[in-house]
Rosetta silent file (secondary structure, phi, psi, omega in degrees, C-alpha in Angstrom):
SEQUENCE: MLVVVNQPRTKGFRIEGSIPKDVLDFVEQRYSKEYISIMDNDGDELLDPHDQIWFKEAEAAETPGKNLRMFRRFAKLTQPQLAEKLGMTKQAISNMENGIRPISKKTAKELAKIFKVSVSNFI
SCORE:     score description
SCORE:     0.000 S_00000001
   1 L     0.000  150.330 -178.113   -1.489  -30.561   -8.972 S_00000001
   2 E  -137.455  134.094  174.200    1.270  -32.909  -10.034 S_00000001
   3 E  -119.371  124.798  175.241    3.605  -35.034   -7.808 S_00000001
   4 E  -116.943  132.911  178.012    6.672  -36.563   -9.383 S_00000001
   5 E  -119.498  120.009 -179.346    8.882  -39.052   -7.579 S_00000001
   6 L  -124.142   97.894  177.395   12.242  -39.793   -9.218 S_00000001
   7 L  -100.211  149.137  177.728   14.285  -42.250   -7.126 S_00000001
   8 L   -59.920  148.674 -175.663   17.662  -43.596   -8.223 S_00000001
   9 L    58.101   18.032  171.355   17.460  -47.027  -10.006 S_00000001
  10 L  -132.346  166.269  177.536   13.797  -46.670  -10.649 S_00000001
  11 L   -80.939  -20.020 -177.492   11.745  -45.113  -13.392 S_00000001
  12 L    80.677 -176.333 -178.358    9.808  -43.085  -10.772 S_00000001
  13 E  -156.130  165.858  179.763    6.146  -42.212  -11.041 S_00000001
  14 E  -132.105  139.742  171.918    3.711  -39.308  -11.401 S_00000001
  15 E  -121.054  127.450 -174.872    0.443  -38.528   -9.734 S_00000001
  16 E  -126.855  152.112  176.265   -1.714  -35.881  -11.366 S_00000001
  17 L   111.115 -157.633  179.857   -5.019  -34.219  -10.596 S_00000001
  18 L   -81.967  103.857 -175.994   -6.684  -33.210   -7.301 S_00000001
  19 L  -100.477  119.893 -177.759   -4.428  -35.116   -4.891 S_00000001
  20 L   -66.343  152.166 -172.688   -5.824  -35.657   -1.366 S_00000001
  21 H   -61.623  -36.470 -176.663   -3.612  -34.510    1.573 S_00000001
  22 H   -68.081  -35.344  174.386   -3.368  -38.106    2.986 S_00000001
  23 H   -63.237  -48.720  179.060   -1.907  -39.249   -0.400 S_00000001
  24 H   -59.853  -45.725  179.736    0.638  -36.387   -0.324 S_00000001
  25 H   -57.888  -45.503 -177.895    1.493  -37.218    3.332 S_00000001
  26 H   -62.833  -41.465  178.234    2.082  -40.856    2.388 S_00000001
  27 H   -62.479  -45.181  179.688    4.338  -40.075   -0.562 S_00000001
  28 H   -66.053  -29.485  174.034    6.366  -37.640    1.542 S_00000001
  29 H   -75.826  -35.218 -172.879    6.722  -40.284    4.293 S_00000001
  30 H   -81.231  -34.571 -174.709    7.519  -43.129    1.949 S_00000001
  31 L  -118.980  140.951  177.875   10.037  -41.225   -0.277 S_00000001
  32 L   -63.203  133.540 -174.201   12.804  -38.859    0.545 S_00000001
  33 H   -55.386  -28.001 -177.631   11.814  -35.228   -0.078 S_00000001
  34 H   -64.024  -17.522 -179.091   14.927  -34.751   -2.257 S_00000001
  35 H  -106.947    5.846 -179.695   13.355  -37.003   -4.862 S_00000001
  36 E  -104.728  130.558  169.569    9.847  -35.475   -4.752 S_00000001
  37 E  -122.251  123.658  175.079    8.673  -32.499   -6.884 S_00000001
  38 E  -108.258  127.571 -174.863    5.166  -31.046   -6.237 S_00000001
  39 E  -125.890  151.600  175.528    3.958  -28.732   -8.906 S_00000001
  40 L   -80.910 -178.566 -175.234    0.837  -26.625   -9.358 S_00000001
  41 L   -65.516  -18.011  178.811   -1.406  -26.869  -12.417 S_00000001
  42 L   -91.873    3.185 -179.195    0.804  -24.414  -14.262 S_00000001
  43 L    85.225    2.645  176.884    3.891  -26.603  -13.841 S_00000001
  44 L   -84.135  132.525 -177.889    5.505  -24.298  -11.234 S_00000001
  45 E   -68.652  134.389  177.019    7.160  -26.190   -8.431 S_00000001
  46 L   -93.695  121.274 -179.545    5.516  -25.694   -5.019 S_00000001
  47 L   -97.996  138.835  175.312    8.030  -25.298   -2.271 S_00000001
  48 L   -75.837  121.405 -175.151    7.438  -26.174    1.375 S_00000001
  49 H   -64.587  -22.635  179.037    8.016  -22.927    3.264 S_00000001
  50 H   -68.500  -15.651 -179.449    9.325  -24.990    6.277 S_00000001
  51 H   -97.786   -0.591 -178.468   12.281  -25.990    4.179 S_00000001
  52 L   -92.266  143.532  179.690   13.188  -22.506    3.147 S_00000001
  53 H   -53.342  -45.044 -176.626   16.026  -20.475    4.813 S_00000001
  54 H   -63.912  -37.915  177.965   13.839  -17.309    5.200 S_00000001
  55 H   -65.624  -46.327  178.811   11.190  -19.343    7.045 S_00000001
  56 H   -62.385  -38.687  176.743   13.636  -20.947    9.408 S_00000001
  57 H   -67.657  -44.377  175.796   15.176  -17.534   10.241 S_00000001
  58 H   -57.157  -48.243 -175.495   11.740  -15.997   10.864 S_00000001
  59 H   -59.856  -44.654 -178.181   10.679  -18.910   12.971 S_00000001
  60 H   -64.792  -25.392 -176.531   13.903  -18.642   15.105 S_00000001
  61 H   -88.478   -7.884 -174.750   13.281  -14.940   15.636 S_00000001
  62 L   -72.319  130.970  177.334    9.691  -15.566   16.772 S_00000001
  63 L  -131.740  158.136  173.702    9.058  -14.882   20.466 S_00000001
  64 H   -55.548  -38.076  179.333    5.855  -14.853   22.572 S_00000001
  65 H   -66.000  -42.033  177.230    6.290  -11.113   23.008 S_00000001
  66 H   -64.563  -37.514  177.982    6.702  -10.502   19.276 S_00000001
  67 H   -64.641  -46.934  177.123    3.660  -12.623   18.607 S_00000001
  68 H   -52.269  -47.663  177.998    1.670  -10.619   21.181 S_00000001
  69 H   -59.860  -45.057 -178.988    2.615   -7.394   19.468 S_00000001
  70 H   -61.713  -48.391 -178.436    1.725   -8.774   16.034 S_00000001
  71 H   -62.643  -42.211  179.760   -1.681  -10.064   17.146 S_00000001
  72 H   -61.732  -45.360 -177.128   -2.430   -6.830   19.010 S_00000001
  73 H   -71.415  -34.617  178.511   -1.575   -4.617   16.045 S_00000001
  74 H   -65.265  -32.822  178.024   -3.472   -6.919   13.685 S_00000001
  75 L   -85.373    3.673 -179.929   -6.557   -6.545   15.880 S_00000001
  76 L    55.096   45.612  175.817   -5.940   -2.765   15.800 S_00000001
  77 L  -107.155  142.613  171.021   -5.681   -2.562   19.616 S_00000001
  78 L   -83.172  169.324  177.134   -3.456   -0.152   21.488 S_00000001
  79 H   -64.127  -45.348  179.358   -1.485   -1.328   24.476 S_00000001
  80 H   -62.291  -39.647  174.574   -3.842    0.517   26.807 S_00000001
  81 H   -60.664  -44.786  179.996   -6.936   -1.048   25.166 S_00000001
  82 H   -67.015  -42.683 -179.148   -5.462   -4.579   25.440 S_00000001
  83 H   -58.403  -39.808  179.210   -4.406   -3.795   29.051 S_00000001
  84 H   -65.069  -40.743 -178.330   -7.993   -2.847   29.903 S_00000001
  85 H   -67.539  -30.540 -179.825   -9.346   -6.068   28.456 S_00000001
  86 H   -90.516  -13.757 -174.589   -6.836   -8.035   30.561 S_00000001
  87 L    68.567   41.035  176.093   -7.213   -6.003   33.640 S_00000001
  88 L  -133.913 -175.183 -178.861   -3.557   -4.938   33.734 S_00000001
  89 L   -89.164  155.701  171.819   -1.470   -1.873   33.032 S_00000001
  90 H   -54.649  -39.190 -177.336   -0.209   -0.615   29.707 S_00000001
  91 H   -65.301  -32.086 -179.636    3.322   -0.987   31.072 S_00000001
  92 H   -68.256  -40.164  178.517    2.695   -4.763   31.767 S_00000001
  93 H   -65.567  -45.054  178.067    1.684   -5.190   28.097 S_00000001
  94 H   -57.774  -40.702 -178.272    4.754   -3.244   26.927 S_00000001
  95 H   -65.830  -39.056  176.717    6.962   -5.412   29.182 S_00000001
  96 H   -68.929  -41.612  176.364    5.540   -8.569   27.743 S_00000001
  97 H   -63.576  -34.401 -178.622    5.912   -7.424   24.177 S_00000001
  98 L   -91.066    1.307  176.399    9.540   -6.443   24.819 S_00000001
  99 L    82.293    3.951  179.483   10.444   -9.666   26.557 S_00000001
 100 L   -77.692  -30.949  178.548   11.041   -8.016   29.952 S_00000001
 101 L  -124.635  129.036  178.761    8.131   -9.818   31.601 S_00000001
 102 L   -66.687  155.386 -179.983    7.166  -13.373   30.632 S_00000001
 103 L   -92.141  121.672  179.259    3.529  -14.106   29.581 S_00000001
 104 L   -72.657  162.397 -179.200    1.951  -16.284   32.284 S_00000001
 105 H   -62.681  -43.297 -177.078   -0.149  -19.398   31.262 S_00000001
 106 H   -57.538  -51.947  177.919   -3.273  -17.644   32.612 S_00000001
 107 H   -61.261  -41.692  177.395   -2.568  -14.542   30.471 S_00000001
 108 H   -53.919  -48.339 -179.217   -1.649  -16.697   27.489 S_00000001
 109 H   -60.553  -45.364  179.353   -5.076  -18.383   27.711 S_00000001
 110 H   -66.215  -36.700  177.050   -6.893  -14.951   27.909 S_00000001
 111 H   -65.668  -42.803  178.639   -4.899  -13.639   24.969 S_00000001
 112 H   -60.359  -36.889  176.372   -5.720  -16.763   22.909 S_00000001
 113 H   -65.372  -46.505 -175.921   -9.398  -16.112   23.615 S_00000001
 114 H   -61.655  -43.831 -173.629   -9.194  -12.422   22.721 S_00000001
 115 H   -98.119   -1.401 -179.468   -7.338  -13.012   19.451 S_00000001
 116 L    51.410   54.800  177.911   -8.983  -16.431   18.710 S_00000001
 117 L  -132.617  179.207  174.151   -5.634  -18.187   18.196 S_00000001
 118 L   -72.452  143.854  177.949   -3.757  -21.031   19.882 S_00000001
 119 H   -58.111  -31.051 -176.186   -2.340  -20.506   23.386 S_00000001
 120 H   -57.966  -19.090  177.745    0.972  -21.824   21.965 S_00000001
 121 H   -67.020  -21.775 -171.690    1.491  -18.406   20.280 S_00000001
 122 H  -113.571    0.019 -177.500    2.078  -16.875   23.646 S_00000001
 123 L  -112.821    0.000    0.000    4.067  -19.487   25.501 S_00000001
């Protein structure tokens, strides 16, 4: 990995090799991101997905219901199967996935256990 910092009125500097995360975090905190280039070993620039337009659009479109549907499908569960695990109806699952019914904190905690993810995905 290679980190290059080019600030105006300075010669800048380079850090090469296996760079620890705390060093990368320090450089990003100390210097403006517009002056930092982070490259992989082949010289290709690594871009932070959080700065990309497609990521910001996808994040804005994310909802607890859409997350529920994604995790349920990833786990290869049908709505009736998930409903049975939660002790509710298939219609309740459908309503949560479609944003008709909010996901309660209690249900979010149960979903997090089932899918082994953070509760924040469902709140």
